[in-house]
Structures are given as C-alpha cells and as structure tokens.
C-alpha positions as CSV (number, residue, x, y, z in Angstrom):
1,M,0.0,0.0,0.0
2,T,1.4,3.4,-1.1
3,N,0.7,6.8,0.1
4,L,0.3,8.9,-3.1
5,T,1.1,12.1,-1.6
6,T,4.4,11.2,0.3
7,G,5.4,8.1,-1.5
8,D,5.8,6.2,1.7
9,K,4.6,2.5,1.4
10,V,3.8,-0.3,3.7
11,V,5.0,-3.8,2.6
12,L,3.7,-6.7,4.8
13,Y,4.5,-10.4,4.5
14,F,1.8,-12.9,5.8
15,Q,3.7,-16.0,7.1
16,P,2.5,-19.4,5.6
17,C,1.1,-21.8,8.3
18,G,3.6,-24.6,8.9
19,W,3.3,-27.8,10.8
20,F,1.2,-27.9,13.9
21,G,0.0,-24.3,13.2
22,A,3.5,-22.8,13.4
23,G,3.4,-19.2,11.9
24,R,-0.3,-19.1,11.6
25,Y,-1.9,-15.6,11.5
26,E,1.7,-14.1,11.9
27,V,2.5,-10.7,10.0
28,D,5.7,-8.9,9.5
29,G,6.8,-6.0,7.4
30,Y,8.0,-2.4,7.2
31,V,6.9,1.1,6.6
32,Y,9.3,2.4,3.8
33,S,10.1,6.0,2.8
34,A,9.8,7.2,-0.7
35,Q,13.6,6.6,-1.0
36,E,12.8,2.9,-0.2
37,E,14.3,3.1,3.3
38,P,12.8,1.2,6.2
39,K,11.5,3.5,8.7
40,I,9.1,1.5,11.0
41,M,8.9,-2.3,11.5
42,I,5.5,-3.9,11.9
43,T,4.9,-7.3,13.5
44,G,1.9,-9.1,15.1
45,K,-1.0,-11.5,14.2
46,W,-3.7,-10.1,11.8
47,N,-6.3,-11.9,14.0
48,T,-5.2,-10.6,17.3
49,S,-3.0,-7.5,17.3
50,M,-0.4,-5.6,15.6
51,S,2.6,-3.5,16.8
52,C,5.2,-1.3,15.5
53,Q,8.7,0.1,16.3
54,P,11.1,2.6,14.7
55,C,13.9,0.9,12.9
56,D,17.3,1.6,11.3
57,Q,18.1,1.2,7.7
58,E,18.8,-2.4,8.2
59,G,15.3,-3.0,9.6
60,E,16.5,-3.5,13.1
61,P,14.8,-1.8,16.2
62,L,16.4,1.7,17.0
63,P,18.0,1.7,20.4
64,G,16.0,3.4,23.2
65,T,12.6,2.6,21.4
66,E,9.8,0.2,22.2
67,L,7.5,-2.0,20.4
68,K,4.1,-0.3,20.5
69,E,0.8,-1.9,19.9
70,I,-1.3,-0.1,17.4
71,W,-4.2,-2.3,17.0
72,R,-5.9,-4.9,18.9
73,L,-9.0,-6.9,17.8
74,A,-12.0,-5.8,19.8
75,P,-13.6,-8.5,21.8
76,T,-16.9,-9.8,20.2
77,P,-20.2,-9.1,22.1
78,K,-21.3,-11.4,24.7
79,N,-23.9,-14.2,24.0
80,D,-23.4,-14.0,20.2
81,K,-23.9,-17.5,18.7
82,Y,-22.3,-16.3,15.5
83,Q,-19.3,-14.4,17.0
84,Y,-20.2,-11.3,15.2
85,T,-17.9,-8.3,15.8
86,H,-19.4,-5.0,17.1
87,F,-18.8,-3.6,13.5
88,A,-20.8,-6.5,12.0
89,H,-23.7,-5.8,14.4
90,K,-23.7,-2.2,13.6
91,I,-23.9,-2.5,9.8
92,N,-26.7,-5.2,10.2
93,S,-28.9,-3.3,12.8
94,F,-31.9,-1.5,12.0
95,D,-31.0,1.0,14.8
96,T,-28.1,2.3,12.9
97,A,-30.0,2.4,9.5
98,P,-30.2,5.8,7.6
99,K,-33.4,7.4,6.6
100,N,-35.1,6.2,3.6
101,L,-33.1,3.0,3.6
102,L,-32.5,1.7,0.0
103,P,-34.4,-1.5,-0.6
104,S,-31.1,-3.1,-1.8
105,D,-29.6,-2.7,1.6
106,S,-28.5,-6.0,3.1
107,R,-30.3,-5.4,6.4
108,L,-33.5,-6.1,4.4
109,R,-32.4,-9.5,3.1
110,P,-35.0,-12.0,4.4
111,D,-32.4,-14.8,4.4
112,R,-29.9,-12.8,6.4
113,Y,-32.6,-11.8,9.0
114,A,-33.9,-15.2,9.3
115,L,-30.3,-16.5,10.0
116,E,-29.8,-13.8,12.7
117,M,-32.9,-14.8,14.3
118,G,-31.9,-18.4,14.4
119,D,-34.3,-19.8,11.8
120,M,-32.2,-21.9,9.6
121,S,-34.9,-23.5,7.7
122,K,-36.4,-20.3,6.6
123,S,-33.0,-18.7,5.8
124,S,-32.2,-21.5,3.5
125,A,-35.4,-21.3,1.8
126,E,-35.3,-17.5,1.5
127,K,-31.8,-17.7,0.0
128,S,-32.9,-20.1,-2.6
129,R,-36.0,-17.9,-3.4
130,L,-33.7,-14.8,-3.8
131,E,-31.2,-16.7,-6.1
132,E,-33.8,-17.9,-8.3
133,Q,-35.6,-14.4,-8.4
134,Q,-32.2,-13.1,-9.4
135,R,-31.8,-15.7,-12.1
136,A,-35.2,-14.8,-13.5
137,E,-34.5,-11.2,-13.5
138,K,-31.5,-11.7,-15.6
139,R,-33.4,-13.8,-18.0
140,V,-36.1,-11.1,-18.4
141,R,-33.5,-8.3,-18.7
142,E,-31.6,-10.2,-21.5
143,A,-34.7,-11.1,-23.2
144,K,-35.8,-7.5,-23.4
145,G,-32.3,-6.3,-24.5
146,E,-31.8,-4.0,-21.6
147,Q,-28.4,-2.9,-20.7
148,F,-27.1,-3.4,-17.1
149,T,-26.2,0.0,-15.8
150,P,-25.5,0.3,-12.3
151,K,-27.0,3.5,-10.5
152,W,-24.2,4.3,-8.2
153,F,-21.2,3.2,-10.1
154,N,-19.7,4.0,-13.7
155,L,-17.9,1.5,-15.9
156,T,-14.4,2.7,-16.6
157,D,-11.9,1.7,-19.5
158,A,-9.8,-0.2,-16.9
159,V,-9.5,-3.9,-16.9
160,S,-8.3,-5.9,-13.9
161,P,-6.5,-9.2,-14.5
162,T,-7.5,-12.0,-12.1
163,P,-7.0,-15.8,-11.8
164,W,-10.6,-16.0,-13.4
165,G,-9.9,-13.9,-16.4
166,D,-9.9,-10.0,-17.0
167,L,-12.6,-8.2,-15.2
168,E,-14.2,-4.7,-16.0
169,V,-13.6,-2.0,-13.4
170,Y,-16.4,0.2,-12.0
171,E,-15.8,3.6,-10.0
172,Y,-18.1,5.3,-7.6
173,N,-19.9,8.1,-9.3
174,G,-20.8,10.1,-6.2
175,K,-24.4,10.0,-6.9
176,Y,-25.4,8.1,-3.7
177,T,-23.5,10.9,-1.6
178,E,-25.9,13.3,-3.3
179,H,-28.8,11.1,-2.7
180,R,-28.0,10.7,1.0
181,A,-27.3,14.5,1.4
182,A,-30.7,15.4,-0.1
183,I,-32.5,13.0,2.5
184,D,-30.4,14.0,5.4
185,S,-31.1,17.8,4.8
186,S,-34.7,17.2,4.4
187,N,-37.1,18.4,7.1
188,V,-39.7,15.8,6.3
189,A,-39.8,13.4,8.9
190,D,-39.6,9.6,7.8
191,E,-42.3,7.5,9.2
192,T,-41.6,4.5,7.3
193,D,-41.2,1.2,9.1
194,I,-38.0,0.1,8.0
195,T,-38.7,-3.6,8.5
196,S,-41.8,-3.1,6.1
197,I,-39.6,-2.4,3.1
198,E,-39.3,-5.2,0.7
199,F,-35.8,-6.3,-0.2
200,N,-35.0,-5.3,-3.9
201,P,-31.3,-5.8,-5.0
202,W,-31.6,-4.2,-8.4
203,Q,-30.4,-0.6,-8.1
204,Y,-30.3,0.3,-11.9
205,G,-32.3,1.8,-14.7
206,S,-36.2,1.3,-14.5
207,S,-35.7,-1.9,-12.3
208,S,-34.8,0.1,-9.3
209,S,-37.5,1.1,-6.8
210,Q,-35.3,4.1,-5.7
C-alpha cells in the first residue's frame, strides 16, 4: 500500500502456516520512505493485534525505542452465537439504518434476517428464493435487451486481470452521496417502518425502486 502524497509505502508479509500451526496468522513488514528506506517495523498477528517500532536502515529496532501496540481486535459481543464483531452488528442493525433505507440494503435481506433470528430452515428457503429471483430477473432483462447500468457506479476503461480472467472495473460516481445528502437535509420526517420495506437488490435503470 502506497501513500500517493508522500510516496511512503507499507509492505507486509503474511507468514505461511507450517506444521502444527507454526506461523499461523503472523504478519511482519516495514513502512518504507519514498527513498525505499525502512522506517518502521511492523509485526503481530492479523487476527489478534499488531505492533510497530522505529527501525534503522537495516530494519533493526532503534535503540531506546519500544514495540508499541497500534491495533488490537475488539472482543466480540457476549452471548453471540455467530461471533459477530461490533462492526458487523452495527451494519446489520436497523437501529443504525439511515432514513429512507435503500431497498437493496442487506439489512433487509430476508435470508440474512432469518439466520440472525436462528431460523435456519427459513433462511435457507429465502436464500434459494432470492437466487432464483435474481436468475429470473437476468433472463427477463436479457430477453428485453436491457443494458445493465449500475446506479451508483460507472464503468471505466480499465481492466483488472484476475485468476478468473480479465474483469471490468467500475468506479463510484458520487450519486449516492448526493442522494443521502438530499435526504439528510430534508426536514420531512420519515415515518416508514424500515422492516416493512421489501428487499430489492436491483439498483439500476427502471428496475430500481429508488
């Protein structure tokens, strides 16, 4: 990862897991200056905590400095059968949902909500229903010759090579920021019961309900 302003970059090496779990989760690396000189060593485990320490040009810790913890995994909420993090709870909660929630918001997915409520049978059935609904929508769209044009992203000329072939690259067009700003600045109270909004994953063209 490179800072485009200063030219500094971070190079991390994720240790391969050896016999009996040796090296599992371990990460080591350095922060390099634009002149490719190591400045800070980084070490730790990506699933527990990470620490850093100033270093010399050989990558060795500078005398008089100490290893300082810069990140630690927050404990998961108590009595959570899925071991969700606090962040996962936040993005799945209706309590943190914005006004005029988009129908495509994953909070509204019936399969996800059923899973959270512990109803595995309903979750599985809803997941299958949504997948078939998506396949049917694609068949109808292709039969009509409709062009898939995302509402919040624009197709670029860039192509990204992947192990599965070259993929098109989309970039955020800023329209959702404008959409949210208009809603948040409105003085009209939103009395809609969020849980009554029907999940609709399609946010493009005439197929979008928003």
